[in-house]
N, C-alpha and C positions, 0 to 999 in steps of 0.2 A: 184588165182586170181594174177593179174598183175598191179603193181603199177610204176606209173612214177612221178618223181619231177623234177620241172625245176632247183632246186637248185644241182641236180645231173648230170645233162647233159643228155646223152643218157642211163643212166645205166637203165635197167630194175629191178624192185624188183619182187620177187616171194613172195607171201603172202598168209594168210589164215584169215579166222574171227575165233577165239579161242574161244570167249564167248559174251554173250550180257546178261545184267542184269541189273537192278534198284538198284541205290545205293543213298548214301546219304554222300559220303565222298568228302571232299573238294578237286578240280581240282588241285589246286596248291601244295598241300601236300599229296596227296593220305591218308590222314588220316581223322578220322573223327572230326567232331567239336568239340571242347573243350567246348565249350559256345553258347548258341544261337540254332537257327535251320538252317538246310542245306535244300535247296529244294533238292526233289528227281531227277535223272538225268537217263537218259538211257546210261549205259556204254556200249560201244562196244571196245572190246580189239581183237585187230589184231595181228598177229605176222608175222614178215617178215621173211622169212627162207634163202632165198639167194639174192644178194652174202654176205649179212651181216645177221646178228640174232638181230633184233630190235623188241621190244612190243611198239605197238602204243595204246594208250589208247584214245577213243574218248568219250567226255562227250557230250551228246546232249541234248538239252534244246527241251521244247515242241514246240517252234517256228521251229526249224531245223526237227523234226518231222513232222510238219503241210506243210513245205517246200518240203521235199523227198515225201511225197504221193501226193501233188498237182501236182508235177513235173510229175509222173506216170501217174496220173489219166490224166492229161493236154492231154499226148501223148498218144492217145490209141494203136500206134503201139509198144510202149514201154512197155504199158500194155499186151497186146498181145503176146509178144516176152518173157517176164518176165513169164508167164503162160507155154507159150511153153518149155521154159529153165527146169522150177520146173518139169514137168512132161515127158519130153523128156528121151527115152532110147538110146539115140546116144551113139556112142564110145567117151571117151574123147578126146577132141582135142590135136592135137601133143603139145609138149612143146616148148616154145620158149625161144630162147637162148638170153643173153645180149650179145650187141656188145662191 
């Protein structure tokens, strides 16, 4: 997966999704709440491996999941290509080098 950030100019980051899990840790501290309840969230951990090594944690709320699914289902072309990519046996695309 390739990532771009406006803060990094034309730098192209190469990364992968490392894990997806349900968690109740507090996003600010990455620890379990000492008192009271913390809502469950979907935690997607991404590893950026080139040109730096970063771990990016995305805490998704239910509204985020609804938004993602809504955007996918709103555009039939996106849904069609998602299924094509999922079941495709095409060779891996060539690696893109950062400028």
